[in-house]
PDB file of N, CA, C and O in Angstrom:
ATOM      1  N   MET A   1     -36.459  22.341 -11.246  1.00  0.00           N
ATOM      2  CA  MET A   1     -36.419  23.353 -10.223  1.00  0.00           C
ATOM      3  C   MET A   1     -35.082  24.088 -10.313  1.00  0.00           C
ATOM      4  O   MET A   1     -34.026  23.463 -10.411  1.00  0.00           O
ATOM      5  N   MET A   2     -35.138  25.379 -10.282  1.00  0.00           N
ATOM      6  CA  MET A   2     -33.941  26.195 -10.429  1.00  0.00           C
ATOM      7  C   MET A   2     -33.517  26.717  -9.070  1.00  0.00           C
ATOM      8  O   MET A   2     -34.330  27.255  -8.318  1.00  0.00           O
ATOM      9  N   TYR A   3     -32.235  26.553  -8.758  1.00  0.00           N
ATOM     10  CA  TYR A   3     -31.706  27.004  -7.460  1.00  0.00           C
ATOM     11  C   TYR A   3     -31.020  28.359  -7.547  1.00  0.00           C
ATOM     12  O   TYR A   3     -30.663  28.927  -6.515  1.00  0.00           O
ATOM     13  N   GLY A   4     -30.836  28.862  -8.675  1.00  0.00           N
ATOM     14  CA  GLY A   4     -30.169  30.147  -8.833  1.00  0.00           C
ATOM     15  C   GLY A   4     -28.772  29.955  -9.398  1.00  0.00           C
ATOM     16  O   GLY A   4     -28.343  28.828  -9.644  1.00  0.00           O
ATOM     17  N   THR A   5     -28.075  31.041  -9.598  1.00  0.00           N
ATOM     18  CA  THR A   5     -26.729  30.970 -10.132  1.00  0.00           C
ATOM     19  C   THR A   5     -25.742  30.660  -9.008  1.00  0.00           C
ATOM     20  O   THR A   5     -26.087  30.672  -7.826  1.00  0.00           O
ATOM     21  N   VAL A   6     -24.541  30.390  -9.404  1.00  0.00           N
ATOM     22  CA  VAL A   6     -23.486  30.085  -8.436  1.00  0.00           C
ATOM     23  C   VAL A   6     -23.283  31.248  -7.478  1.00  0.00           C
ATOM     24  O   VAL A   6     -23.047  31.032  -6.289  1.00  0.00           O
ATOM     25  N   PHE A   7     -23.369  32.443  -7.961  1.00  0.00           N
ATOM     26  CA  PHE A   7     -23.139  33.615  -7.128  1.00  0.00           C
ATOM     27  C   PHE A   7     -24.313  33.912  -6.198  1.00  0.00           C
ATOM     28  O   PHE A   7     -24.134  34.570  -5.173  1.00  0.00           O
ATOM     29  N   ASP A   8     -25.507  33.438  -6.540  1.00  0.00           N
ATOM     30  CA  ASP A   8     -26.660  33.618  -5.669  1.00  0.00           C
ATOM     31  C   ASP A   8     -26.619  32.658  -4.474  1.00  0.00           C
ATOM     32  O   ASP A   8     -27.303  32.885  -3.476  1.00  0.00           O
ATOM     33  N   MET A   9     -25.835  31.609  -4.569  1.00  0.00           N
ATOM     34  CA  MET A   9     -25.769  30.613  -3.495  1.00  0.00           C
ATOM     35  C   MET A   9     -24.494  30.775  -2.674  1.00  0.00           C
ATOM     36  O   MET A   9     -23.789  29.796  -2.429  1.00  0.00           O
ATOM     37  N   TRP A  10     -24.193  31.988  -2.250  1.00  0.00           N
ATOM     38  CA  TRP A  10     -22.977  32.273  -1.488  1.00  0.00           C
ATOM     39  C   TRP A  10     -22.943  31.508  -0.175  1.00  0.00           C
ATOM     40  O   TRP A  10     -21.860  31.168   0.302  1.00  0.00           O
ATOM     41  N   TRP A  11     -24.078  31.230   0.415  1.00  0.00           N
ATOM     42  CA  TRP A  11     -24.134  30.538   1.699  1.00  0.00           C
ATOM     43  C   TRP A  11     -23.648  29.097   1.586  1.00  0.00           C
ATOM     44  O   TRP A  11     -23.118  28.544   2.549  1.00  0.00           O
ATOM     45  N   ILE A  12     -23.828  28.485   0.410  1.00  0.00           N
ATOM     46  CA  ILE A  12     -23.310  27.118   0.204  1.00  0.00           C
ATOM     47  C   ILE A  12     -21.783  27.157   0.179  1.00  0.00           C
ATOM     48  O   ILE A  12     -21.134  26.292   0.767  1.00  0.00           O
ATOM     49  N   TRP A  13     -21.214  28.137  -0.485  1.00  0.00           N
ATOM     50  CA  TRP A  13     -19.758  28.289  -0.523  1.00  0.00           C
ATOM     51  C   TRP A  13     -19.206  28.558   0.884  1.00  0.00           C
ATOM     52  O   TRP A  13     -18.170  28.021   1.276  1.00  0.00           O
ATOM     53  N   LEU A  14     -19.912  29.386   1.615  1.00  0.00           N
ATOM     54  CA  LEU A  14     -19.482  29.700   2.973  1.00  0.00           C
ATOM     55  C   LEU A  14     -19.516  28.449   3.855  1.00  0.00           C
ATOM     56  O   LEU A  14     -18.564  28.187   4.590  1.00  0.00           O
ATOM     57  N   PHE A  15     -20.587  27.688   3.788  1.00  0.00           N
ATOM     58  CA  PHE A  15     -20.700  26.457   4.559  1.00  0.00           C
ATOM     59  C   PHE A  15     -19.583  25.475   4.186  1.00  0.00           C
ATOM     60  O   PHE A  15     -18.993  24.843   5.062  1.00  0.00           O
ATOM     61  N   GLY A  16     -19.299  25.349   2.903  1.00  0.00           N
ATOM     62  CA  GLY A  16     -18.236  24.450   2.445  1.00  0.00           C
ATOM     63  C   GLY A  16     -16.869  24.867   2.973  1.00  0.00           C
ATOM     64  O   GLY A  16     -16.076  24.024   3.392  1.00  0.00           O
ATOM     65  N   ALA A  17     -16.593  26.171   2.953  1.00  0.00           N
ATOM     66  CA  ALA A  17     -15.305  26.667   3.455  1.00  0.00           C
ATOM     67  C   ALA A  17     -15.176  26.422   4.950  1.00  0.00           C
ATOM     68  O   ALA A  17     -14.110  26.026   5.422  1.00  0.00           O
ATOM     69  N   VAL A  18     -16.259  26.655   5.708  1.00  0.00           N
ATOM     70  CA  VAL A  18     -16.224  26.422   7.152  1.00  0.00           C
ATOM     71  C   VAL A  18     -16.059  24.932   7.443  1.00  0.00           C
ATOM     72  O   VAL A  18     -15.336  24.562   8.367  1.00  0.00           O
ATOM     73  N   ALA A  19     -16.718  24.080   6.670  1.00  0.00           N
ATOM     74  CA  ALA A  19     -16.598  22.636   6.869  1.00  0.00           C
ATOM     75  C   ALA A  19     -15.167  22.153   6.600  1.00  0.00           C
ATOM     76  O   ALA A  19     -14.637  21.342   7.360  1.00  0.00           O
ATOM     77  N   VAL A  20     -14.549  22.638   5.543  1.00  0.00           N
ATOM     78  CA  VAL A  20     -13.166  22.252   5.223  1.00  0.00           C
ATOM     79  C   VAL A  20     -12.212  22.735   6.316  1.00  0.00           C
ATOM     80  O   VAL A  20     -11.321  21.994   6.732  1.00  0.00           O
ATOM     81  N   ALA A  21     -12.394  23.967   6.781  1.00  0.00           N
ATOM     82  CA  ALA A  21     -11.537  24.492   7.849  1.00  0.00           C
ATOM     83  C   ALA A  21     -11.723  23.674   9.127  1.00  0.00           C
ATOM     84  O   ALA A  21     -10.756  23.392   9.835  1.00  0.00           O
ATOM     85  N   GLY A  22     -12.954  23.301   9.416  1.00  0.00           N
ATOM     86  CA  GLY A  22     -13.215  22.477  10.597  1.00  0.00           C
ATOM     87  C   GLY A  22     -12.550  21.117  10.511  1.00  0.00           C
ATOM     88  O   GLY A  22     -12.022  20.624  11.508  1.00  0.00           O
ATOM     89  N   LEU A  23     -12.566  20.507   9.345  1.00  0.00           N
ATOM     90  CA  LEU A  23     -11.901  19.215   9.163  1.00  0.00           C
ATOM     91  C   LEU A  23     -10.394  19.330   9.351  1.00  0.00           C
ATOM     92  O   LEU A  23      -9.767  18.460   9.956  1.00  0.00           O
ATOM     93  N   ILE A  24      -9.823  20.401   8.834  1.00  0.00           N
ATOM     94  CA  ILE A  24      -8.378  20.607   8.986  1.00  0.00           C
ATOM     95  C   ILE A  24      -8.025  20.768  10.464  1.00  0.00           C
ATOM     96  O   ILE A  24      -7.059  20.170  10.937  1.00  0.00           O
ATOM     97  N   VAL A  25      -8.789  21.561  11.186  1.00  0.00           N
ATOM     98  CA  VAL A  25      -8.541  21.746  12.621  1.00  0.00           C
ATOM     99  C   VAL A  25      -8.690  20.418  13.365  1.00  0.00           C
ATOM    100  O   VAL A  25      -7.885  20.103  14.241  1.00  0.00           O
ATOM    101  N   LEU A  26      -9.709  19.647  13.022  1.00  0.00           N
ATOM    102  CA  LEU A  26      -9.931  18.354  13.665  1.00  0.00           C
ATOM    103  C   LEU A  26      -8.752  17.407  13.444  1.00  0.00           C
ATOM    104  O   LEU A  26      -8.319  16.732  14.379  1.00  0.00           O
ATOM    105  N   VAL A  27      -8.238  17.351  12.235  1.00  0.00           N
ATOM    106  CA  VAL A  27      -7.091  16.477  11.933  1.00  0.00           C
ATOM    107  C   VAL A  27      -5.866  16.932  12.715  1.00  0.00           C
ATOM    108  O   VAL A  27      -5.145  16.095  13.258  1.00  0.00           O
ATOM    109  N   VAL A  28      -5.613  18.230  12.785  1.00  0.00           N
ATOM    110  CA  VAL A  28      -4.454  18.744  13.524  1.00  0.00           C
ATOM    111  C   VAL A  28      -4.567  18.387  15.002  1.00  0.00           C
ATOM    112  O   VAL A  28      -3.582  17.970  15.611  1.00  0.00           O
ATOM    113  N   VAL A  29      -5.752  18.546  15.586  1.00  0.00           N
ATOM    114  CA  VAL A  29      -5.943  18.222  17.004  1.00  0.00           C
ATOM    115  C   VAL A  29      -5.728  16.731  17.243  1.00  0.00           C
ATOM    116  O   VAL A  29      -5.065  16.352  18.208  1.00  0.00           O
ATOM    117  N   ILE A  30      -6.269  15.892  16.389  1.00  0.00           N
ATOM    118  CA  ILE A  30      -6.101  14.444  16.546  1.00  0.00           C
ATOM    119  C   ILE A  30      -4.635  14.047  16.452  1.00  0.00           C
ATOM    120  O   ILE A  30      -4.165  13.228  17.242  1.00  0.00           O
ATOM    121  N   VAL A  31      -3.909  14.613  15.501  1.00  0.00           N
ATOM    122  CA  VAL A  31      -2.487  14.285  15.342  1.00  0.00           C
ATOM    123  C   VAL A  31      -1.691  14.737  16.560  1.00  0.00           C
ATOM    124  O   VAL A  31      -0.812  14.008  17.019  1.00  0.00           O
ATOM    125  N   ARG A  32      -1.979  15.926  17.096  1.00  0.00           N
ATOM    126  CA  ARG A  32      -1.244  16.426  18.262  1.00  0.00           C
ATOM    127  C   ARG A  32      -1.527  15.578  19.494  1.00  0.00           C
ATOM    128  O   ARG A  32      -0.612  15.274  20.259  1.00  0.00           O
ATOM    129  N   VAL A  33      -2.775  15.194  19.694  1.00  0.00           N
ATOM    130  CA  VAL A  33      -3.130  14.389  20.856  1.00  0.00           C
ATOM    131  C   VAL A  33      -2.530  12.990  20.729  1.00  0.00           C
ATOM    132  O   VAL A  33      -1.987  12.461  21.699  1.00  0.00           O
ATOM    133  N   ALA A  34      -2.624  12.395  19.556  1.00  0.00           N
ATOM    134  CA  ALA A  34      -2.094  11.045  19.350  1.00  0.00           C
ATOM    135  C   ALA A  34      -0.571  11.030  19.450  1.00  0.00           C
ATOM    136  O   ALA A  34       0.005  10.056  19.934  1.00  0.00           O
ATOM    137  N   GLY A  35       0.081  12.089  19.003  1.00  0.00           N
ATOM    138  CA  GLY A  35       1.537  12.144  19.025  1.00  0.00           C
ATOM    139  C   GLY A  35       2.109  12.569  20.361  1.00  0.00           C
ATOM    140  O   GLY A  35       3.319  12.467  20.559  1.00  0.00           O
ATOM    141  N   GLY A  36       1.306  13.031  21.266  1.00  0.00           N
ATOM    142  CA  GLY A  36       1.788  13.448  22.576  1.00  0.00           C
ATOM    143  C   GLY A  36       2.202  14.908  22.634  1.00  0.00           C
ATOM    144  O   GLY A  36       2.289  15.482  23.719  1.00  0.00           O
ATOM    145  N   GLY A  37       2.458  15.520  21.479  1.00  0.00           N
ATOM    146  CA  GLY A  37       2.856  16.933  21.478  1.00  0.00           C
ATOM    147  C   GLY A  37       4.167  17.150  22.200  1.00  0.00           C
ATOM    148  O   GLY A  37       4.890  16.196  22.486  1.00  0.00           O
ATOM    149  N   ILE A  38       4.476  18.401  22.495  1.00  0.00           N
ATOM    150  CA  ILE A  38       5.685  18.760  23.228  1.00  0.00           C
ATOM    151  C   ILE A  38       5.318  18.858  24.692  1.00  0.00           C
ATOM    152  O   ILE A  38       4.343  19.519  25.051  1.00  0.00           O
ATOM    153  N   LYS A  39       6.083  18.214  25.526  1.00  0.00           N
ATOM    154  CA  LYS A  39       5.834  18.267  26.958  1.00  0.00           C
ATOM    155  C   LYS A  39       6.100  19.677  27.465  1.00  0.00           C
ATOM    156  O   LYS A  39       6.867  20.425  26.860  1.00  0.00           O
ATOM    157  N   GLN A  40       5.476  20.032  28.560  1.00  0.00           N
ATOM    158  CA  GLN A  40       5.554  21.395  29.059  1.00  0.00           C
ATOM    159  C   GLN A  40       6.985  21.784  29.444  1.00  0.00           C
ATOM    160  O   GLN A  40       7.390  22.920  29.199  1.00  0.00           O
ATOM    161  N   ASN A  41       7.748  20.882  30.031  1.00  0.00           N
ATOM    162  CA  ASN A  41       9.110  21.196  30.471  1.00  0.00           C
ATOM    163  C   ASN A  41      10.159  20.855  29.431  1.00  0.00           C
ATOM    164  O   ASN A  41      11.353  21.010  29.690  1.00  0.00           O
ATOM    165  N   GLN A  42       9.745  20.400  28.271  1.00  0.00           N
ATOM    166  CA  GLN A  42      10.684  19.983  27.243  1.00  0.00           C
ATOM    167  C   GLN A  42      10.828  21.074  26.191  1.00  0.00           C
ATOM    168  O   GLN A  42       9.837  21.629  25.717  1.00  0.00           O
ATOM    169  N   GLN A  43      12.054  21.370  25.838  1.00  0.00           N
ATOM    170  CA  GLN A  43      12.292  22.359  24.803  1.00  0.00           C
ATOM    171  C   GLN A  43      12.200  21.679  23.447  1.00  0.00           C
ATOM    172  O   GLN A  43      12.611  20.527  23.310  1.00  0.00           O
ATOM    173  N   PRO A  44      11.660  22.377  22.425  1.00  0.00           N
ATOM    174  CA  PRO A  44      11.598  21.782  21.096  1.00  0.00           C
ATOM    175  C   PRO A  44      12.984  21.402  20.608  1.00  0.00           C
ATOM    176  O   PRO A  44      13.931  22.177  20.742  1.00  0.00           O
ATOM    177  N   GLY A  45      13.101  20.216  20.046  1.00  0.00           N
ATOM    178  CA  GLY A  45      14.380  19.745  19.529  1.00  0.00           C
ATOM    179  C   GLY A  45      15.223  19.001  20.534  1.00  0.00           C
ATOM    180  O   GLY A  45      16.238  18.414  20.159  1.00  0.00           O
ATOM    181  N   SER A  46      14.839  19.002  21.814  1.00  0.00           N
ATOM    182  CA  SER A  46      15.623  18.284  22.803  1.00  0.00           C
ATOM    183  C   SER A  46      15.126  16.851  22.910  1.00  0.00           C
ATOM    184  O   SER A  46      13.984  16.546  22.566  1.00  0.00           O
ATOM    185  N   THR A  47      15.987  15.994  23.383  1.00  0.00           N
ATOM    186  CA  THR A  47      15.648  14.594  23.536  1.00  0.00           C
ATOM    187  C   THR A  47      14.782  14.412  24.777  1.00  0.00           C
ATOM    188  O   THR A  47      15.140  14.895  25.851  1.00  0.00           O
ATOM    189  N   PRO A  48      13.638  13.716  24.647  1.00  0.00           N
ATOM    190  CA  PRO A  48      12.806  13.518  25.821  1.00  0.00           C
ATOM    191  C   PRO A  48      13.486  12.610  26.838  1.00  0.00           C
ATOM    192  O   PRO A  48      14.275  11.741  26.468  1.00  0.00           O
ATOM    193  N   ILE A  49      13.186  12.808  28.110  1.00  0.00           N
ATOM    194  CA  ILE A  49      13.758  12.005  29.178  1.00  0.00           C
ATOM    195  C   ILE A  49      13.048  10.662  29.199  1.00  0.00           C
ATOM    196  O   ILE A  49      11.820  10.608  29.256  1.00  0.00           O
ATOM    197  N   SER A  50      13.812   9.581  29.154  1.00  0.00           N
ATOM    198  CA  SER A  50      13.193   8.256  29.154  1.00  0.00           C
ATOM    199  C   SER A  50      12.740   7.893  30.552  1.00  0.00           C
ATOM    200  O   SER A  50      13.467   8.107  31.523  1.00  0.00           O
ATOM    201  N   PRO A  51      11.549   7.347  30.656  1.00  0.00           N
ATOM    202  CA  PRO A  51      11.003   7.043  31.973  1.00  0.00           C
ATOM    203  C   PRO A  51      11.679   5.866  32.643  1.00  0.00           C
ATOM    204  O   PRO A  51      12.257   5.005  31.978  1.00  0.00           O
ATOM    205  N   GLY A  52      11.604   5.832  33.973  1.00  0.00           N
ATOM    206  CA  GLY A  52      12.139   4.734  34.756  1.00  0.00           C
ATOM    207  C   GLY A  52      11.169   3.567  34.775  1.00  0.00           C
ATOM    208  O   GLY A  52      10.265   3.502  33.942  1.00  0.00           O
ATOM    209  N   PRO A  53      11.342   2.650  35.707  1.00  0.00           N
ATOM    210  CA  PRO A  53      10.534   1.444  35.723  1.00  0.00           C
ATOM    211  C   PRO A  53       9.052   1.693  35.997  1.00  0.00           C
ATOM    212  O   PRO A  53       8.217   0.893  35.573  1.00  0.00           O
ATOM    213  N   HIS A  54       8.704   2.757  36.682  1.00  0.00           N
ATOM    214  CA  HIS A  54       7.308   3.024  37.003  1.00  0.00           C
ATOM    215  C   HIS A  54       6.768   4.209  36.215  1.00  0.00           C
ATOM    216  O   HIS A  54       5.803   4.839  36.647  1.00  0.00           O
ATOM    217  N   GLY A  55       7.371   4.531  35.061  1.00  0.00           N
ATOM    218  CA  GLY A  55       6.900   5.612  34.227  1.00  0.00           C
ATOM    219  C   GLY A  55       7.449   6.987  34.592  1.00  0.00           C
ATOM    220  O   GLY A  55       7.096   7.980  33.956  1.00  0.00           O
ATOM    221  N   THR A  56       8.310   7.056  35.609  1.00  0.00           N
ATOM    222  CA  THR A  56       8.910   8.329  35.990  1.00  0.00           C
ATOM    223  C   THR A  56      10.421   8.225  35.863  1.00  0.00           C
ATOM    224  O   THR A  56      10.984   7.134  35.955  1.00  0.00           O
ATOM    225  N   SER A  57      11.070   9.349  35.654  1.00  0.00           N
ATOM    226  CA  SER A  57      12.522   9.373  35.546  1.00  0.00           C
ATOM    227  C   SER A  57      13.128   9.566  36.927  1.00  0.00           C
ATOM    228  O   SER A  57      12.594  10.294  37.765  1.00  0.00           O
ATOM    229  N   THR A  58      14.245   8.904  37.144  1.00  0.00           N
ATOM    230  CA  THR A  58      14.953   9.074  38.407  1.00  0.00           C
ATOM    231  C   THR A  58      15.836  10.315  38.310  1.00  0.00           C
ATOM    232  O   THR A  58      16.202  10.732  37.212  1.00  0.00           O
ATOM    233  N   PRO A  59      16.176  10.902  39.444  1.00  0.00           N
ATOM    234  CA  PRO A  59      17.066  12.069  39.399  1.00  0.00           C
ATOM    235  C   PRO A  59      18.394  11.752  38.698  1.00  0.00           C
ATOM    236  O   PRO A  59      18.948  12.604  38.004  1.00  0.00           O
ATOM    237  N   ARG A  60      18.895  10.545  38.876  1.00  0.00           N
ATOM    238  CA  ARG A  60      20.154  10.150  38.236  1.00  0.00           C
ATOM    239  C   ARG A  60      20.006  10.128  36.715  1.00  0.00           C
ATOM    240  O   ARG A  60      20.901  10.577  35.999  1.00  0.00           O
ATOM    241  N   GLN A  61      18.878   9.607  36.218  1.00  0.00           N
ATOM    242  CA  GLN A  61      18.653   9.579  34.770  1.00  0.00           C
ATOM    243  C   GLN A  61      18.587  10.999  34.204  1.00  0.00           C
ATOM    244  O   GLN A  61      19.153  11.290  33.151  1.00  0.00           O
ATOM    245  N   ILE A  62      17.899  11.855  34.912  1.00  0.00           N
ATOM    246  CA  ILE A  62      17.781  13.237  34.456  1.00  0.00           C
ATOM    247  C   ILE A  62      19.146  13.910  34.429  1.00  0.00           C
ATOM    248  O   ILE A  62      19.480  14.614  33.476  1.00  0.00           O
ATOM    249  N   LEU A  63      19.933  13.693  35.478  1.00  0.00           N
ATOM    250  CA  LEU A  63      21.279  14.263  35.554  1.00  0.00           C
ATOM    251  C   LEU A  63      22.156  13.741  34.413  1.00  0.00           C
ATOM    252  O   LEU A  63      22.855  14.515  33.760  1.00  0.00           O
ATOM    253  N   ASP A  64      22.116  12.429  34.177  1.00  0.00           N
ATOM    254  CA  ASP A  64      22.915  11.829  33.100  1.00  0.00           C
ATOM    255  C   ASP A  64      22.530  12.397  31.734  1.00  0.00           C
ATOM    256  O   ASP A  64      23.398  12.701  30.916  1.00  0.00           O
ATOM    257  N   GLU A  65      21.246  12.535  31.497  1.00  0.00           N
ATOM    258  CA  GLU A  65      20.810  13.018  30.198  1.00  0.00           C
ATOM    259  C   GLU A  65      21.133  14.497  30.000  1.00  0.00           C
ATOM    260  O   GLU A  65      21.477  14.909  28.892  1.00  0.00           O
ATOM    261  N   ARG A  66      21.029  15.293  31.048  1.00  0.00           N
ATOM    262  CA  ARG A  66      21.403  16.705  30.928  1.00  0.00           C
ATOM    263  C   ARG A  66      22.892  16.836  30.637  1.00  0.00           C
ATOM    264  O   ARG A  66      23.300  17.684  29.843  1.00  0.00           O
ATOM    265  N   TYR A  67      23.708  15.994  31.281  1.00  0.00           N
ATOM    266  CA  TYR A  67      25.151  16.010  31.025  1.00  0.00           C
ATOM    267  C   TYR A  67      25.441  15.564  29.590  1.00  0.00           C
ATOM    268  O   TYR A  67      26.289  16.143  28.912  1.00  0.00           O
ATOM    269  N   ALA A  68      24.739  14.544  29.142  1.00  0.00           N
ATOM    270  CA  ALA A  68      24.954  14.037  27.785  1.00  0.00           C
ATOM    271  C   ALA A  68      24.561  15.071  26.726  1.00  0.00           C
ATOM    272  O   ALA A  68      25.166  15.119  25.655  1.00  0.00           O
ATOM    273  N   ARG A  69      23.556  15.894  27.018  1.00  0.00           N
ATOM    274  CA  ARG A  69      23.148  16.938  26.071  1.00  0.00           C
ATOM    275  C   ARG A  69      24.055  18.154  26.128  1.00  0.00           C
ATOM    276  O   ARG A  69      23.922  19.063  25.308  1.00  0.00           O
ATOM    277  N   GLY A  70      24.981  18.185  27.088  1.00  0.00           N
ATOM    278  CA  GLY A  70      25.912  19.303  27.189  1.00  0.00           C
ATOM    279  C   GLY A  70      25.368  20.487  27.951  1.00  0.00           C
ATOM    280  O   GLY A  70      25.870  21.603  27.811  1.00  0.00           O
ATOM    281  N   GLU A  71      24.340  20.258  28.762  1.00  0.00           N
ATOM    282  CA  GLU A  71      23.741  21.352  29.521  1.00  0.00           C
ATOM    283  C   GLU A  71      24.549  21.716  30.760  1.00  0.00           C
ATOM    284  O   GLU A  71      24.276  22.735  31.394  1.00  0.00           O
ATOM    285  N   MET A  72      25.550  20.891  31.117  1.00  0.00           N
ATOM    286  CA  MET A  72      26.387  21.187  32.278  1.00  0.00           C
ATOM    287  C   MET A  72      27.799  20.683  32.027  1.00  0.00           C
ATOM    288  O   MET A  72      28.030  19.793  31.208  1.00  0.00           O
ATOM    289  N   THR A  73      28.725  21.271  32.746  1.00  0.00           N
ATOM    290  CA  THR A  73      30.126  20.865  32.618  1.00  0.00           C
ATOM    291  C   THR A  73      30.357  19.596  33.433  1.00  0.00           C
ATOM    292  O   THR A  73      29.499  19.175  34.210  1.00  0.00           O
ATOM    293  N   THR A  74      31.535  18.995  33.241  1.00  0.00           N
ATOM    294  CA  THR A  74      31.889  17.784  33.985  1.00  0.00           C
ATOM    295  C   THR A  74      31.952  18.074  35.481  1.00  0.00           C
ATOM    296  O   THR A  74      31.538  17.253  36.300  1.00  0.00           O
ATOM    297  N   GLU A  75      32.472  19.241  35.826  1.00  0.00           N
ATOM    298  CA  GLU A  75      32.563  19.614  37.241  1.00  0.00           C
ATOM    299  C   GLU A  75      31.171  19.739  37.868  1.00  0.00           C
ATOM    300  O   GLU A  75      30.930  19.231  38.963  1.00  0.00           O
ATOM    301  N   GLU A  76      30.262  20.416  37.167  1.00  0.00           N
ATOM    302  CA  GLU A  76      28.894  20.543  37.682  1.00  0.00           C
ATOM    303  C   GLU A  76      28.232  19.173  37.815  1.00  0.00           C
ATOM    304  O   GLU A  76      27.529  18.901  38.789  1.00  0.00           O
ATOM    305  N   TYR A  77      28.466  18.316  36.820  1.00  0.00           N
ATOM    306  CA  TYR A  77      27.892  16.965  36.849  1.00  0.00           C
ATOM    307  C   TYR A  77      28.368  16.195  38.071  1.00  0.00           C
ATOM    308  O   TYR A  77      27.573  15.579  38.781  1.00  0.00           O
ATOM    309  N   ARG A  78      29.669  16.238  38.305  1.00  0.00           N
ATOM    310  CA  ARG A  78      30.228  15.496  39.447  1.00  0.00           C
ATOM    311  C   ARG A  78      29.730  16.043  40.782  1.00  0.00           C
ATOM    312  O   ARG A  78      29.452  15.273  41.701  1.00  0.00           O
ATOM    313  N   GLU A  79      29.616  17.380  40.896  1.00  0.00           N
ATOM    314  CA  GLU A  79      29.094  17.985  42.126  1.00  0.00           C
ATOM    315  C   GLU A  79      27.664  17.527  42.394  1.00  0.00           C
ATOM    316  O   GLU A  79      27.325  17.152  43.517  1.00  0.00           O
ATOM    317  N   ARG A  80      26.844  17.558  41.376  1.00  0.00           N
ATOM    318  CA  ARG A  80      25.454  17.164  41.560  1.00  0.00           C
ATOM    319  C   ARG A  80      25.304  15.673  41.791  1.00  0.00           C
ATOM    320  O   ARG A  80      24.424  15.242  42.536  1.00  0.00           O
ATOM    321  N   LEU A  81      26.159  14.882  41.155  1.00  0.00           N
ATOM    322  CA  LEU A  81      26.136  13.439  41.387  1.00  0.00           C
ATOM    323  C   LEU A  81      26.521  13.123  42.826  1.00  0.00           C
ATOM    324  O   LEU A  81      25.919  12.255  43.458  1.00  0.00           O
ATOM    325  N   THR A  82      27.522  13.824  43.340  1.00  0.00           N
ATOM    326  CA  THR A  82      27.923  13.640  44.741  1.00  0.00           C
ATOM    327  C   THR A  82      26.792  14.033  45.670  1.00  0.00           C
ATOM    328  O   THR A  82      26.518  13.333  46.645  1.00  0.00           O
ATOM    329  N   ALA A  83      26.125  15.153  45.378  1.00  0.00           N
ATOM    330  CA  ALA A  83      25.009  15.593  46.210  1.00  0.00           C
ATOM    331  C   ALA A  83      23.867  14.588  46.172  1.00  0.00           C
ATOM    332  O   ALA A  83      23.219  14.354  47.192  1.00  0.00           O
ATOM    333  N   LEU A  84      23.611  13.993  45.017  1.00  0.00           N
ATOM    334  CA  LEU A  84      22.563  12.975  44.933  1.00  0.00           C
ATOM    335  C   LEU A  84      22.903  11.746  45.755  1.00  0.00           C
ATOM    336  O   LEU A  84      22.048  11.193  46.446  1.00  0.00           O
ATOM    337  N   ASN A  85      24.169  11.318  45.675  1.00  0.00           N
ATOM    338  CA  ASN A  85      24.587  10.129  46.418  1.00  0.00           C
ATOM    339  C   ASN A  85      24.601  10.350  47.922  1.00  0.00           C
ATOM    340  O   ASN A  85      24.356   9.416  48.685  1.00  0.00           O
ATOM    341  N   GLU A  86      24.890  11.594  48.368  1.00  0.00           N
ATOM    342  CA  GLU A  86      24.882  11.900  49.797  1.00  0.00           C
ATOM    343  C   GLU A  86      23.455  11.926  50.348  1.00  0.00           C
ATOM    344  O   GLU A  86      23.236  11.677  51.533  1.00  0.00           O
ATOM    345  N   GLY A  87      22.508  12.223  49.495  1.00  0.00           N
ATOM    346  CA  GLY A  87      21.118  12.305  49.923  1.00  0.00           C
ATOM    347  C   GLY A  87      20.477  10.960  50.174  1.00  0.00           C
ATOM    348  O   GLY A  87      19.375  10.904  50.720  1.00  0.00           O
ATOM    349  N   ARG A  88      21.130   9.872  49.795  1.00  0.00           N
ATOM    350  CA  ARG A  88      20.547   8.540  49.950  1.00  0.00           C
ATOM    351  C   ARG A  88      20.675   8.032  51.340  1.00  0.00           C
ATOM    352  O   ARG A  88      20.232   6.921  51.635  1.00  0.00           O
TER     353      ARG A  88
END
């Protein structure tokens, strides 16, 4: 039985290309979901905030990490630390 020439079966090539593209998209989605991706409030390249005992970060941890990354001066850090301690 003859199926025709390679060029007559363009639909097989098209199906193969769509299947390969679909597999690539599927792998990318699985890797992003499994890896957690970039959090909405996190900038690319920044260190993620480590969670506290119940899976959430405390205001003090967030303040310490922002200071450690250089996002605020020592004066700003001390002002905010004082404000946090007064709120308790």
